[in-house]
VOPAGU-2260 file (C-alpha; in pm, 1 decimal, decimal comma):
REM VOPAGU-2260
SITE   aa  ch    i         X         Y         Z
SITE  UNK   A    0    5788,0    5017,3   -3055,2
SITE  UNK   A    1    6137,8    4991,2   -2911,1
SITE  UNK   A    2    6242,0    4654,3   -2775,4
SITE  UNK   A    3    6325,1    4622,2   -2408,2
SITE  UNK   A    4    6672,7    4522,5   -2297,1
SITE  UNK   A    5    6535,1    4186,3   -2188,6
SITE  UNK   A    6    6380,0    4127,4   -2531,3
SITE  UNK   A    7    6707,4    4217,2   -2701,5
SITE  UNK   A    8    6896,6    3983,0   -2470,0
SITE  UNK   A    9    6657,6    3697,1   -2538,9
SITE  UNK   A   10    6695,5    3751,2   -2913,5
SITE  UNK   A   11    7074,5    3764,5   -2882,4
SITE  UNK   A   12    7090,5    3435,7   -2695,5
SITE  UNK   A   13    6854,1    3278,2   -2947,8
SITE  UNK   A   14    7092,2    3370,9   -3229,2
SITE  UNK   A   15    7361,6    3164,7   -3057,0
SITE  UNK   A   16    7128,1    2870,9   -3003,4
SITE  UNK   A   17    6972,8    2861,9   -3350,3
SITE  UNK   A   18    7116,7    2642,4   -3627,5
SITE  UNK   A   19    7379,3    2793,4   -3855,9
SITE  UNK   A   20    7636,7    3068,7   -3839,4
SITE  UNK   A   21    7571,0    3442,9   -3806,7
SITE  UNK   A   22    7770,9    3763,3   -3855,4
SITE  UNK   A   23    7785,1    4029,5   -3586,4
SITE  UNK   A   24    7933,3    4338,8   -3756,3
SITE  UNK   A   25    8111,3    4617,8   -3570,6
SITE  UNK   A   26    7981,8    4973,7   -3619,0
SITE  UNK   A   27    8170,5    5269,3   -3476,6
SITE  UNK   A   28    7897,8    5535,1   -3458,1
SITE  UNK   A   29    7521,5    5577,5   -3479,7
SITE  UNK   A   30    7524,4    5614,0   -3859,5
SITE  UNK   A   31    7716,6    5292,1   -3922,2
SITE  UNK   A   32    7496,3    5112,4   -3667,7
SITE  UNK   A   33    7176,9    5221,4   -3841,6
SITE  UNK   A   34    7311,6    5133,9   -4184,4
SITE  UNK   A   35    7402,7    4783,4   -4068,0
SITE  UNK   A   36    7058,8    4743,8   -3914,9
SITE  UNK   A   37    6904,8    4863,1   -4239,3
SITE  UNK   A   38    7096,5    4594,9   -4427,4
SITE  UNK   A   39    6932,8    4330,7   -4210,6
SITE  UNK   A   40    7201,9    4225,5   -3963,0
SITE  UNK   A   41    7049,8    4088,2   -3645,1
SITE  UNK   A   42    7301,8    4201,5   -3381,9
SITE  UNK   A   43    7588,3    4445,8   -3345,5
SITE  UNK   A   44    7917,3    4457,7   -3156,2
SITE  UNK   A   45    8148,6    4742,3   -3074,2
SITE  UNK   A   46    8519,7    4732,7   -3152,3
SITE  UNK   A   47    8750,7    4874,5   -2886,3
SITE  UNK   A   48    8992,3    5004,2   -3150,7
SITE  UNK   A   49    8720,7    5164,0   -3363,1
SITE  UNK   A   50    8556,9    5307,8   -3050,3
SITE  UNK   A   51    8885,2    5465,9   -2946,1
SITE  UNK   A   52    8943,1    5598,2   -3299,2
SITE  UNK   A   53    8618,6    5798,6   -3285,1
SITE  UNK   A   54    8783,4    5994,3   -3002,1
SITE  UNK   A   55    9116,6    6021,2   -3180,3
SITE  UNK   A   56    9275,5    5765,9   -2946,9
SITE  UNK   A   57    9459,9    5438,4   -2991,4
SITE  UNK   A   58    9309,2    5106,2   -2889,0
SITE  UNK   A   59    9324,0    5068,2   -2512,5
SITE  UNK   A   60    9357,7    5441,6   -2450,2
SITE  UNK   A   61    9003,1    5529,0   -2346,5
SITE  UNK   A   62    8845,6    5499,2   -2003,2
SITE  UNK   A   63    8569,1    5266,6   -1895,1
SITE  UNK   A   64    8332,7    5561,8   -1882,3
SITE  UNK   A   65    8419,7    5659,5   -2239,4
SITE  UNK   A   66    8383,4    5303,0   -2364,9
SITE  UNK   A   67    8043,1    5265,2   -2201,8
SITE  UNK   A   68    7925,1    5604,0   -2330,4
SITE  UNK   A   69    8022,5    5493,0   -2680,4
SITE  UNK   A   70    7841,3    5163,2   -2625,1
SITE  UNK   A   71    7528,8    5348,4   -2514,9
SITE  UNK   A   72    7537,9    5550,3   -2838,9
SITE  UNK   A   73    7544,2    5228,6   -3042,4
SITE  UNK   A   74    7270,3    5073,2   -2825,9
SITE  UNK   A   75    7044,1    5375,4   -2867,4
SITE  UNK   A   76    7091,4    5389,3   -3245,9
SITE  UNK   A   77    6886,7    5076,4   -3325,4
SITE  UNK   A   78    6664,6    4807,0   -3176,4
SITE  UNK   A   79    6931,9    4541,1   -3228,9
SITE  UNK   A   80    7108,1    4364,4   -2941,4
SITE  UNK   A   81    7458,8    4499,7   -2885,2
SITE  UNK   A   82    7764,9    4333,0   -2735,1
SITE  UNK   A   83    8068,6    4545,9   -2647,0
SITE  UNK   A   84    8440,1    4487,5   -2666,0
SITE  UNK   A   85    8535,6    4583,1   -2310,4
SITE  UNK   A   86    8898,2    4476,4   -2344,2
SITE  UNK   A   87    9034,4    4346,1   -2012,7
SITE  UNK   A   88    8742,4    4480,3   -1811,9
SITE  UNK   A   89    8922,2    4805,5   -1723,3
SITE  UNK   A   90    9095,7    4653,5   -1426,0
SITE  UNK   A   91    9301,6    4359,0   -1317,1
SITE  UNK   A   92    9122,8    4225,5   -1011,8
SITE  UNK   A   93    8808,9    4014,0   -1061,3
SITE  UNK   A   94    8593,7    4255,1    -858,5
SITE  UNK   A   95    8663,7    4537,2   -1104,9
SITE  UNK   A   96    8576,7    4313,7   -1399,5
SITE  UNK   A   97    8249,2    4218,7   -1229,4
SITE  UNK   A   98    8165,1    4586,3   -1178,5
SITE  UNK   A   99    8235,1    4648,4   -1547,6
SITE  UNK   A  100    7974,7    4383,5   -1634,1
SITE  UNK   A  101    7716,4    4552,6   -1412,2
SITE  UNK   A  102    7793,7    4890,7   -1568,1
SITE  UNK   A  103    7776,1    4738,7   -1916,0
SITE  UNK   A  104    7423,4    4620,1   -1842,0
SITE  UNK   A  105    7342,4    4968,7   -1720,0
SITE  UNK   A  106    7456,2    5104,7   -2055,6
SITE  UNK   A  107    7199,0    4888,1   -2232,2
SITE  UNK   A  108    7436,2    4616,2   -2349,4
SITE  UNK   A  109    7326,0    4252,1   -2358,6
SITE  UNK   A  110    7675,1    4105,3   -2386,6
SITE  UNK   A  111    8043,9    4186,6   -2387,8
SITE  UNK   A  112    8386,8    4037,1   -2438,7
SITE  UNK   A  113    8657,8    4018,4   -2172,7
SITE  UNK   A  114    9011,8    3924,1   -2274,5
SITE  UNK   A  115    9312,9    3775,2   -2100,3
SITE  UNK   A  116    9555,6    4046,4   -2221,3
SITE  UNK   A  117    9725,4    4249,4   -1950,5
SITE  UNK   A  118    9827,6    4555,1   -2148,7
SITE  UNK   A  119   10184,1    4495,2   -2028,7
SITE  UNK   A  120   10420,2    4413,6   -2319,2
SITE  UNK   A  121   10661,5    4239,5   -2082,5
SITE  UNK   A  122   10389,6    3998,5   -1970,5
SITE  UNK   A  123   10108,5    4021,7   -2225,1
SITE  UNK   A  124    9877,8    3754,5   -2079,3
SITE  UNK   A  125    9742,1    3705,3   -1730,0
SITE  UNK   A  126    9844,4    3385,8   -1556,9
SITE  UNK   A  127    9579,1    3125,8   -1625,6
SITE  UNK   A  128    9453,7    3115,3   -1266,0
SITE  UNK   A  129    9391,1    3490,4   -1255,5
SITE  UNK   A  130    9248,7    3492,0   -1608,2
SITE  UNK   A  131    8997,3    3227,1   -1502,0
SITE  UNK   A  132    8907,2    3413,0   -1182,2
SITE  UNK   A  133    8836,6    3724,5   -1387,2
SITE  UNK   A  134    8604,1    3536,9   -1623,9
SITE  UNK   A  135    8433,4    3361,4   -1331,7
SITE  UNK   A  136    8365,4    3696,8   -1164,2
SITE  UNK   A  137    8229,8    3839,0   -1488,8
SITE  UNK   A  138    8007,5    3534,7   -1540,7
SITE  UNK   A  139    7871,8    3555,8   -1186,9
SITE  UNK   A  140    7790,3    3924,1   -1232,6
SITE  UNK   A  141    7620,3    3847,3   -1562,8
SITE  UNK   A  142    7407,8    3568,6   -1413,8
SITE  UNK   A  143    7285,7    3805,6   -1142,1
SITE  UNK   A  144    7129,0    4035,9   -1401,3
SITE  UNK   A  145    6754,9    4014,5   -1474,1
SITE  UNK   A  146    6814,8    3910,7   -1835,5
SITE  UNK   A  147    7048,0    3664,3   -2014,7
SITE  UNK   A  148    7373,7    3858,0   -2051,3
SITE  UNK   A  149    7610,3    3687,3   -2299,6
SITE  UNK   A  150    7971,3    3686,2   -2177,5
SITE  UNK   A  151    8241,8    3618,6   -2435,5
SITE  UNK   A  152    8587,6    3519,0   -2308,3
SITE  UNK   A  153    8885,2    3593,7   -2531,6
SITE  UNK   A  154    9218,2    3407,6   -2531,3
SITE  UNK   A  155    9481,3    3631,2   -2691,0
SITE  UNK   A  156    9783,0    3403,9   -2722,8
SITE  UNK   A  157    9788,1    3428,5   -3103,5
SITE  UNK   A  158    9821,4    3806,8   -3095,1
SITE  UNK   A  159   10163,2    3787,3   -2928,5
SITE  UNK   A  160   10497,5    3616,6   -2975,5
SITE  UNK   A  161   10526,6    3236,2   -2959,3
SITE  UNK   A  162   10154,3    3152,1   -2980,1
SITE  UNK   A  163   10057,0    2804,8   -2867,7
SITE  UNK   A  164    9741,0    2635,6   -2992,9
SITE  UNK   A  165    9732,5    2384,1   -2707,7
SITE  UNK   A  166    9762,9    2663,8   -2451,0
SITE  UNK   A  167    9493,2    2863,8   -2628,1
SITE  UNK   A  168    9259,4    2564,6   -2617,2
SITE  UNK   A  169    9344,1    2505,4   -2250,7
SITE  UNK   A  170    9251,0    2863,6   -2169,9
SITE  UNK   A  171    8929,4    2853,3   -2368,8
SITE  UNK   A  172    8824,7    2531,0   -2197,7
SITE  UNK   A  173    8899,2    2686,1   -1858,7
SITE  UNK   A  174    8697,2    2996,6   -1949,8
SITE  UNK   A  175    8409,4    2774,3   -2055,4
SITE  UNK   A  176    8419,0    2595,8   -1720,6
SITE  UNK   A  177    8428,9    2935,7   -1546,9
SITE  UNK   A  178    8096,6    3032,8   -1703,8
SITE  UNK   A  179    8167,7    3205,0   -2034,9
SITE  UNK   A  180    7880,7    3181,1   -2283,4
SITE  UNK   A  181    8091,1    3235,2   -2597,2
SITE  UNK   A  182    8459,1    3168,7   -2665,2
SITE  UNK   A  183    8696,0    3371,2   -2881,8
SITE  UNK   A  184    9061,0    3340,7   -2987,9
SITE  UNK   A  185    9160,5    3616,4   -3231,8
SITE  UNK   A  186    9447,1    3560,0   -3471,4
SITE  UNK   A  187    9414,9    3186,6   -3535,2
SITE  UNK   A  188    9648,3    3123,4   -3830,4
SITE  UNK   A  189    9457,1    2874,4   -4046,0
SITE  UNK   A  190    9126,6    2696,5   -4084,7
SITE  UNK   A  191    9266,7    2377,0   -3928,6
SITE  UNK   A  192    9337,9    2569,8   -3608,0
SITE  UNK   A  193    8986,7    2711,9   -3613,2
SITE  UNK   A  194    8845,3    2361,5   -3652,5
SITE  UNK   A  195    9061,6    2227,5   -3368,4
SITE  UNK   A  196    8940,7    2500,7   -3133,3
SITE  UNK   A  197    8574,7    2450,9   -3224,8
SITE  UNK   A  198    8603,7    2076,9   -3165,4
SITE  UNK   A  199    8770,7    2131,3   -2827,0
SITE  UNK   A  200    8491,7    2344,3   -2676,0
SITE  UNK   A  201    8116,3    2299,0   -2640,7
SITE  UNK   A  202    8011,1    2664,9   -2623,4
SITE  UNK   A  203    7966,8    2883,1   -2935,6
SITE  UNK   A  204    8293,3    3005,8   -3087,9
SITE  UNK   A  205    8338,7    3357,6   -3227,6
SITE  UNK   A  206    8586,9    3402,6   -3512,4
SITE  UNK   A  207    8731,4    3747,7   -3583,3
SITE  UNK   A  208    8767,5    3844,2   -3948,8
SITE  UNK   A  209    9004,2    4130,8   -4022,2
SITE  UNK   A  210    9363,4    4005,7   -4029,0
SITE  UNK   A  211    9513,2    3966,0   -4376,6
SITE  UNK   A  212    9591,0    3604,0   -4451,2
SITE  UNK   A  213    9400,5    3493,6   -4142,0
SITE  UNK   A  214    9044,7    3566,7   -4252,8
SITE  UNK   A  215    8832,3    3295,8   -4410,0
SITE  UNK   A  216    8500,7    3275,1   -4589,1
SITE  UNK   A  217    8169,4    3229,5   -4413,6
SITE  UNK   A  218    8137,4    2889,2   -4577,6
SITE  UNK   A  219    8480,8    2776,5   -4453,7
SITE  UNK   A  220    8418,7    2904,6   -4102,1
SITE  UNK   A  221    8077,2    2741,6   -4084,4
SITE  UNK   A  222    8222,4    2407,9   -4193,2
SITE  UNK   A  223    8490,0    2441,6   -3923,8
SITE  UNK   A  224    8225,4    2481,4   -3653,5
SITE  UNK   A  225    8223,6    2858,4   -3598,7
SITE  UNK   A  226    7895,9    3000,2   -3466,8
SITE  UNK   A  227    7957,6    3376,0   -3479,6
SITE  UNK   A  228    8174,7    3599,5   -3699,2
SITE  UNK   A  229    8282,9    3944,3   -3583,8
SITE  UNK   A  230    8474,6    4196,7   -3793,7
SITE  UNK   A  231    8674,6    4406,2   -3543,2
SITE  UNK   A  232    8787,5    4725,5   -3722,5
SITE  UNK   A  233    8731,4    4583,4   -4073,4
SITE  UNK   A  234    8429,1    4795,3   -4166,2
SITE  UNK   A  235    8572,4    5106,8   -4001,3
SITE  UNK   A  236    8895,4    5064,3   -4200,4
SITE  UNK   A  237    8698,7    5002,8   -4520,7
SITE  UNK   A  238    8506,2    5326,1   -4464,8
SITE  UNK   A  239    8823,5    5520,3   -4387,3
SITE  UNK   A  240    8984,8    5376,7   -4700,8
SITE  UNK   A  241    8698,7    5519,2   -4906,9
SITE  UNK   A  242    8734,0    5856,3   -4737,3
SITE  UNK   A  243    9110,1    5868,5   -4792,2
SITE  UNK   A  244    9081,1    5762,7   -5157,1
SITE  UNK   A  245    8825,5    6035,5   -5224,2
SITE  UNK   A  246    9018,0    6302,6   -5032,7
SITE  UNK   A  247    9345,2    6217,2   -5207,6
SITE  UNK   A  248    9176,7    6224,2   -5546,6
SITE  UNK   A  249    9046,5    6575,8   -5496,1
SITE  UNK   A  250    9362,2    6703,5   -5323,5
SITE  UNK   A  251    9618,2    6548,1   -5557,7
SITE  UNK   A  252    9429,0    6538,5   -5888,4
SITE  UNK   A  253    9162,8    6804,7   -5847,3
SITE  UNK   A  254    8901,0    6553,9   -5960,3
SITE  UNK   A  255    8576,7    6415,8   -5816,5
SITE  UNK   A  256    8541,3    6080,6   -5991,5
SITE  UNK   A  257    8457,1    5920,6   -5656,5
SITE  UNK   A  258    8114,3    6083,4   -5684,0
SITE  UNK   A  259    8030,2    5851,6   -5974,3
SITE  UNK   A  260    8027,2    5547,5   -5747,1
SITE  UNK   A  261    7917,4    5707,7   -5420,2
SITE  UNK   A  262    7591,3    5607,7   -5256,8
SITE  UNK   A  263    7332,9    5885,8   -5254,4
SITE  UNK   A  264    7219,4    6064,7   -4941,0
SITE  UNK   A  265    6864,3    5952,0   -5014,9
SITE  UNK   A  266    6973,0    5588,0   -5025,9
SITE  UNK   A  267    7164,9    5626,3   -4700,8
SITE  UNK   A  268    6864,8    5786,9   -4533,7
SITE  UNK   A  269    6638,8    5506,9   -4655,9
SITE  UNK   A  270    6868,7    5241,3   -4508,7
SITE  UNK   A  271    6884,2    5432,1   -4179,9
SITE  UNK   A  272    6507,7    5472,5   -4173,7
SITE  UNK   A  273    6519,3    5849,7   -4140,1
């Protein structure tokens, strides 16, 4: 029997409240979602970049409607709770961000992330006051839902020039006070920075694996205080690497050695439960 949205939401919150760290991998279509479920992961998250790539677009180049339709596809693929990367909420003003939360719930999601990036290279981050207002509006919209919607607030300072750990912590603390359930700062440069952030906040912290030289083991992240690990485009890129390697082998060498180490269709179907 399929789980209700409320049951999924309750399970998702329980994952954040239970002892230990957990991984929330990022599928990009129904197949990858079902495979990850078959491997035993307990929750899934979309990646805005991988979502856009399925439509042949760059990250940030799809509409709210397209992002939510993609989210619905992932939601419908399994019985696992799903959180979506909804970028900056598809609008600047807090009211638009709040509406995005309501629409996300309507798409079957039980959580999402909202970031403080503007999309403007000349001013990449929202002023702190507006960034906080946006998270507060999202949190209020989430609390009005009939199930526990998990809002993750992302501070993006370390993805742009002149990152500042103290400023990142200040933003995360402000987002926590504004009602965020989970905190997130992609691009932290070392495990000491991760530890400093985790010690500075009281809500669960999500670490993003996927940047070379800035990705750490589960054991290291757990010891630093991380609660949740997401993978962004990592699995999508790994899958595309396999595709490209196989395609180049047959195109450039006329060989099919990749078949010797390819998973069988029967094994894939078994993992997907079909």
